N, C-alpha and C positions, 0 to 999 in steps of 0.2 A: 277540635284540634287546634293547637297553638303553633304559631310560627313566630319568628322574631318580629315583634311589633304588630302581629296580626293574629287574632283568634277567630276561627271559623266554627260556626255551630249549625247543626240542622235545626229547623223551626221548633221541633218538639222540645229541644233542650234550651230554648231561650225565650219562647213566647208562652204566655198563659192568659186565660180568660177569667177574670175575677168572679163572674157570675156562675161558672161551673167548675173551675179548678179547685181542687182541694189544697189544704195547707200542706199536705205531704207532697203534692206536685210542685208547689212553690219552693219547698225545701230542696227537692231534687234539682230544679232549675238553678237555684242559688248556689248549690255546692258545685255543680258542673262549671258555672261561670267562674267562681272563685278558684277552682282547681286550675283552669286553663290561664287565668290571670297570674296565678302564682308561678306558673312555668316561665314567665317572662324573666323571672329572677333565677329560680332554681331549674336549670335546663338550658336556658337561653343566654342570660347574662354570665352565668357560670355553669359550664358544661362538665360532666363527669369525664375523667381521662379516658376510661374505657367502659365497656358494656357491663363488666362485672359489678360496677357500682351504680347501675341504673336506678337502684333504690334511693340514691342520694337526691335524684330529682322527683321521682314518683312517690317516694316516701314523704318527702316535705310537702309536695302539692296535696297529697291525701290528708296529711296532718293539717295543713292550713285551711282545707275545706271546712274544718270544724271550728278552728280558731276565728277564721274570717267570717263564717256564718254567725258565730257567737257575737261578733262585733256588730253585725247588721241587725240581728234579732236576739238580744241577750236573754230574753224569757224563754228561749228554746233549750238553754243549757246543753249545747251540742258538745263541747269539749269534755265536760265533766260527766255527762250522761249518755247522749246518743253515740258518742265515740265508743262506748262499751258495747252496745248492741250491734253497731255496724261494722266495727273494726276489730276491737280486742277479742271479744268472745268468739267471733267468727273465725279469725285466723288462728286462734289457740287450738280450736278443733282440728284444723288442718295441720298445724305445726306439731301436734301431739302424736302424729302418725310416724311410723318407721320409714315411710317413703318421703318424708320432708327433706329439706335441703337448707344450707346456710343462706342468709339474706344476700350475702356477697358470693357469687358463683363464678367459677373460672369459665371464661368464654374463649375458646381457641379457633373456632370456625364460624363462618357467617351463618351457618344453619343452627348455630347455638343461640343466636340472638333473640329470636322470637320467644323461646322458653324462659327467658329471665323476666319477661313482662308478665308476672303472675301475682297471685294474692300475697305471696311471701314478700315480694318487692314492694308492693303498694301497702299492704295492711300491716305486715310485721315491721316494715320500715317505718311506717307512721307510729306504730306502738313503741318502737325503740326511741324514736325522737321525742315522743310525749314523756317517756320515762326519763330521758336525759334532761328535758326542760324542767321536770319536777324536782329532780334531785340537785340540779344546778341552782334552781330558782329562776323563775320566768324572766326577770329583768336582767340578770347576768347572762342567761341563755340568749336573749335578744341582742345584747350588746355583742356577744360573741358572733352571732350570725351576721350582724351588720359588718363587723370586721372581716369575716370570711368573704362576704359578697364584695366588699370594697377592695380587698387585697387581690382577689382572683377574677374581678370583672373583665369581660371580654376575652376570657381565657378558659383554661381547663383546670380542674382540681380533683384530687383523689380523696379518699376518706381520711387518710392520715393528715391532709391539710386542714380538714374540718376539725379533727380532734386536736391538733396542735393549737389552732385558733381558739377553741373552747377552753383548752387548758390555761391558756394565757389569760382569758377573761376571768376565769376563776381565781387565778393567782393574783390579778389586780384587786379582787374582792377579799384577799386574805385567806383563800382556801386553796389547798394543795391536793388535787386529785389529778392522777395521770389518766386522762380521759381515753387515750389510745389503749392503754393496758386494760381498762375496764371494758371498753366497747368492742375490742377485738374478740373477747370471749362471746359476746352477744351477736356479733356479725359474722364471725367465721366458723362458729359451731351451729349445727342444726338444732332445732327444738328449743326448749326452755326448761328451767328447774321447777321442782316442787320443793318448797320449804316446809319442814315439819317442825311445829313448836310443842315441846314437851314440857310439862311442869316437873320440876325437881322436887320429889317428895321428901328428900332428906335435908335440903337446905332452903330456908325461906328466901323469898324474893329472887330465886334463880330459876332460869329456864334453860333448856337445852334446845339448840337449833341445829337441824341437820338440813342438807340439800342433796338432791339426786335428780337425774335426768328424768323428766316426766314423760311417759309414753303410754298410750292407751293399751297397747298389746304387749304386756310384759314378755311374753314368749318371743316376741320379735327380736329382743336383745340377743338371743341365742342363734337367731336365724340370719340376721342381717349383718354382713361383713363389717360395715362402717360403724356398727354399734358394738362389736364384740371386744375390741381391744382399745376402745376409746374411753378414757377416764374424763368424763364431762365435769367441768367445774366452772362456776361463774362468780364474779364479784357482784353481789346483790345488794342494792339499796333497800333494805327492809324497814318499812315505817311501822311503828307499833303504838297502839294505845292499850291502856288497862281500864276496865270499867266494872260497874256493878248495876243494880237496878235503877239507880238515880244519878250516877255520876260517871263521867268518862275523863281520863286523865288528858293532858296535852300530848301531842304526837311527838315521838322521838324516832330517830333514825339510827339503825344498827347496819354496818357493813359486814355482810356475811361472805367470806372468801374461802372457808375450809368446808370439808365434808360434815364435820361436827364441831360445835363450838358451845361454850357455856357463857351465859350473860346474866348480869344482875338487873332486875327490873324493879323500879320503885312502885309502891302502892300495891304490889301483888300479894294477896292473901287467899285463904281458902274459899271465900265467896266471891272473888273476882274472876273475871274472864279476860283473856288476852285476845286481841285482834290485830292481824297483820296485813300488810299491803293496803294502807288506808286509801280509800276511794279508787282502789285498783289502778294506781298510777304506775306500778311496776308490772313487768311482763313475766309473770310467774304465778304459780298457784300456791296456796297456803293450806296446809293440813294441821290438825290439832290432836291432842289426845282426846279420848272419848269424853272425859269429864269436861273439858273446855267446850267441846261441841254442845254438850247437854246444857251448860250454862248459857251459851249463845242462843240456843233454841229457846230456853226459858226466857231470856231477855226479849227476844222477838215477840213471843206470845204475850208477855206482861206489858211491854211498852217498846214497840218496834222503832219509834221515832227517836229513841236514844241514839240509834245508828243511822247514819246518813243513807239517802236513797242509794247511792253508789255502793256502799258498804253492803247493804242489804242484797242488792243484785249480785254483788261479788260472792257473798256467801253462798247464794243459791247456785250460781254457775260453778264454783269451785266444788261444792258438795256433790252435785250430780256427776261432774267430770271425774272426781276422785273415786266415787263409788263405781263408775264405769270401768276405771282402770284398776280396781281392786285395792285401792288404798283405804276405803271406808266401807262399813256395812251398808246395804242398800236402804236400810230403814232410816238412816240419818238424814239424807236429802228429802225423803217423804215427810219426815217429822218437821223439818224446817219449814216446808210450805204450809203447815198447819195455820200459820198466822195470816196467810194471804187474804182471808175474808175481811181483814181489817186494813189491807194495803190500798192506798189511794193513788199510788204513783205507777206510772207505765213501766218503768225500767225493771223492777223485780218481777212484775207479771211477765214480761218479755223473756227474762232470764229463765223462769220456770217453764214457760211454754215451749222454748227451744229445746229443753231437755225432755219434756213430757211427751212430745209428739212421737219421737223415735221409740221412747219406752213403751208407749201404747202399742206400736207396731209389733214390738217384741212380745208383749203380753196378751194380745187380743185373742189368741187361740188357746190360751191356757185355761185349765178348769176353773180357777177362781178369779178369772179376769174381772168379773162383776164387782168384786171387792175393791179392786183398784179403781175401776171406772166410777163407781159410786163415791169413792173418797175424793177424786178430783172434782166431780160435780158438786159435791158438798162445799168445797173451798170456793168454787166459782159462783155458786147460787146467789149469795148476798150481793155481791158486786154487780152481777149481771142484772139483777132486779133494780138495783139502785141507779145504775147508769141508763138502762133502757136502750132503745134503738134511736138513731138519728131522726129528728123530726123535720117535716117539710114546711116551707114558707107557703104564703097563700098562692104563689105563682107555681108551686110544685117543686122548686129547687130546695136543696138541703140547707137547713139552718147550720151555719158554720160554727163549730165549737172552738175553743182554744186548741192549740197544736197538741199540748200534753193530753187534754181531755179526749181529743179525737183518737189519738194513738191508744190510749188506755181502753177506750170503748171498743175499738177494732180488735185489740188483743183479747179482751174478755168474751166478746161475741164469738170470735173464732174458736176459742177454747170451749165455750158452751155448746156450740153446734158440733164441734168435732167429737166431743165426748157424749153426745146424744141427748142434750137438753131438748125436751119436746117443744116447749114454747119457742125456742130458738129455731128449730126446723120449721115450724108453722109460720113463723114471722118471715124467714127467709124465703119460703115458697110464695107467700102472699106478695112480698116486695118484687120477686122476679116476675110473677104473673101480671102485677100492676105495670111494671116497666115494659114488658112486651106488648101489652094492650094500648099503652100510652104513646108508643113510637117517639119517646123523648131521648135526646142525646145519642142518636144512632146514626 
């Protein structure tokens, strides 16, 4: 808990023992400390005018957990990768429900205050700030924040004060974007959009881009009063690349502000695929026509490293969520993970496992469940054998792997055991028995 000039921590959140503490524990301790230090600026030096904008302090503190930890441990790739697993993918699951709410909520009574301290304020707030930083450019965004903190220090500020300061920072850099107009749509509306990119079969180098409110339960739109008469629309900074088996174009940005738009894309031909929301810097999902999905699946199988780790994880997360909401056939996400046996990074594995566990619970009593189960075990087997289990030092303590390697191994072992890999079950039982009999770390 932070106070003006004083942060207070319970021991478990600030102390660790290098001989037994894991890298994951070091990560948790670091992020808690960074979060509370950040509040000295966002929350204390500049305080939101009212509770409806509590996300202005909690969203910034949560975002800078990843930026600050990146500065201390650059090899962990917190902002570009871990942010996706811990923030973006988690909050988009919640924000895709009909029961969600805007990040800025009206607070009229004291009893309303507690409810605004939720994942939408923390995680969606952080995700929107990250999107803002990326489309503005990090250096311009930083200068804008410095101005905001300087102008409003020792006082209160509302979200419009932030938007105006950031717009001025952009203007000084020769860019004219009305940040308030853009961000009001993201902060005052619940949920987020799904962009659909369709190839234009009649005109070369042309695509059709549509947007609509993404919601998991389509039928909820007819049931929920707040969804019935609301024409949701966002100004969306859509980043796009075009690629084929060996080459990817440079990134371009398209501002999508209408329900449907036509755009010309360079280098687009029949053998090329389109990829949107590069590295998942935007707070939205992206769907494609089936032909483009097939080309992306083929690219992953032939050479997945043409796409960045974040893009691979984003494709997996979007595909499973789009299938769950009825935008895609169920076979598409399952075909995407065919390449996983060649995947060496933690992030795509985590995106896949997050989707596979609930799917497993839905299918485990169906007649042909074993087909699904065996398919997943087949994707996991190669990496499980290659990584193995953690090894012990001569004194019985675990050999510490790199952060990324430790996270990947944990993810793969959990998948293997959850889906019934016999060796995994045997090894887990042996380790538990050894631990009980050794009386270590208890």
